[in-house]
C-alpha positions in Angstrom: -0.2 -0.5 0.3 1.2 3.9 -0.8 0.3 7.0 0.0 -1.4 7.6 -2.8 -4.5 5.3 -2.0 -7.8 7.5 -2.9 -10.9 6.6 -3.9 -12.3 7.9 -7.5 -16.1 7.9 -8.7 -16.7 6.1 -12.0 -16.9 7.5 -14.6 -16.9 7.1 -18.7 -13.4 6.9 -18.8 -13.2 4.9 -16.2 -16.0 2.3 -15.7 -14.8 -0.5 -18.8 -11.9 -0.7 -16.3 -14.2 -0.3 -13.3 -15.9 -3.3 -14.9 -13.8 -5.7 -15.7 -12.5 -5.3 -12.0 -12.2 -9.2 -10.8 -12.2 -10.6 -6.9 -10.4 -14.3 -6.6 -12.1 -16.8 -7.8 -13.2 -18.5 -4.5 -15.0 -15.3 -3.5 -16.8 -14.7 -6.4 -19.6 -16.5 -4.1 -19.6 -13.7 -1.8 -19.4 -10.6 -4.0 -21.2 -9.3 -7.2 -19.9 -7.8 -10.2 -18.4 -5.0 -10.5 -21.3 -4.5 -13.7 -23.7 -5.1 -11.1 -23.3 -2.8 -8.4 -22.7 0.2 -10.1 -26.4 -0.6 -12.6 -27.7 -0.7 -9.0 -26.0 2.6 -7.8 -28.1 3.8 -11.8 -31.1 2.7 -10.3 -30.9 4.0 -7.3 -28.9 7.0 -7.0 -29.9 7.8 -4.3 -28.8 5.3 -2.1 -25.7 4.4 -3.0 -22.3 5.7 -3.7 -19.4 3.6 -5.4 -16.1 4.5 -5.7 -12.8 2.8 -7.0 -10.2 2.0 -5.5 -6.7 3.6 -6.7 -3.2 3.5 -5.5 -0.8 5.7 -8.1 -2.5 5.2 -11.1 -4.1 1.5 -10.5 -7.2 0.6 -9.9 -6.9 -1.7 -7.6 -10.3 -2.4 -6.1 -13.6 -1.4 -5.7 -16.4 0.0 -2.7 -20.1 1.0 -2.5 -22.2 2.6 0.2 -25.3 2.8 0.8 -26.7 5.8 3.0 -30.5 5.7 4.9 -31.3 2.5 4.0 -34.4 1.0 6.1 -33.8 -2.9 6.3 -37.2 -3.3 7.2 -39.8 -1.0 6.0 -43.0 -2.2 7.1 -41.9 -2.1 10.7 -42.2 1.8 12.0 -39.3 1.4 14.2 -36.5 0.5 12.2 -34.1 2.9 11.3 -32.6 4.1 8.6 -28.5 2.5 7.9 -26.0 3.3 6.1 -22.6 1.5 5.6 -20.9 -1.2 2.9 -22.5 -3.0 0.1 -20.5 -3.9 -1.6 -16.6 -4.2 -1.6 -14.1 -6.1 -4.1 -10.7 -5.4 -4.3 -9.1 -7.0 -7.3 -7.2 -11.0 -7.1 -3.6 -9.8 -6.9 -4.3 -6.5 -4.7 -5.4 -8.6 -1.6 -4.0 -8.8 1.5 -2.6 -4.7 1.1 -4.5 -2.7 2.5 -6.8 -1.7 0.1 -10.4 -2.7 1.8 -9.2 -1.2 4.9 -8.8 1.9 3.2 -11.5 1.1 1.8 -13.7 0.7 4.7 -12.3 3.8 6.2 -13.3 6.6 3.7 -17.2 5.1 3.5 -16.9 5.4 7.3 -15.6 8.7 7.1 -18.5 9.9 4.5 -21.2 8.2 6.7 -19.1 10.2 9.5 -19.6 13.4 7.1 -23.0 13.1 6.1 -23.9 13.2 10.2 -23.4 9.6 10.5 -22.7 7.7 14.1 -23.2 3.4 12.7 -21.7 1.5 10.0 -23.3 -1.6 9.3 -22.2 -4.3 6.9 -23.8 -7.9 5.5 -21.7 -10.4 4.6 -22.3 -14.2 3.5 -20.6 -17.1 5.8 -18.5 -19.5 4.0 -14.9 -20.8 3.4 -12.8 -17.8 2.0 -15.8 -15.3 3.2 -15.4 -11.7 4.8 -16.2 -12.5 7.6 -12.9 -12.9 9.6 -12.7 -9.2 7.3 -14.8 -7.6 8.9 -14.5 -8.3 12.9 -11.0 -7.5 12.5 -12.2 -4.5 11.7 -14.5 -3.9 14.8 -17.5 -4.6 13.0 -19.4 -6.9 15.5 -22.7 -9.3 14.8 -26.2 -7.5 15.0 -28.0 -11.2 15.5 -29.6 -10.1 12.6 -29.3 -11.4 9.7 -30.4 -9.5 5.8 -31.3 -12.0 3.5 -29.3 -15.1 3.7 -26.5 -13.1 5.0 -25.1 -12.0 8.4 -25.5 -8.1 9.5 -22.7 -6.5 11.6 -22.4 -3.1 12.9 -19.4 -0.3 13.8 -19.9 2.3 15.5 -18.2 5.3 14.5 -15.7 7.4 17.3 -17.3 10.4 18.4 -16.1 13.4 15.6 
């Protein structure tokens, strides 16, 4: 990981490179392809916050946050949540801190928008992301979203 890490918006100049980004084959069942994520972001621009992860000029990953989503809209007590919708670090780029950087940047964006908690969901299984999220401080809430575990991280006051 270098000091040149940054998130960038998806643009006409980088969208095809973004769509070509692939995770390791054993992780494909845990994260949707970037093209699907971008389609979902296009369909719901008020909720989605998609960004590309760059190290210098090299595209190394993709992250997409969701903003102010109610998981159970039929429940009047359900609170809006913001968090990580997708995270994909390219197969040859994993283990270099890019995922942690992306999560930190999503947390910072949610904090800028007034949020105090970050939510993430993940599928369980070998090669899944659970250990990564738990190491970052997320805790299981005991909830599920479909077939995925729900985790949360409280953001420090700032």
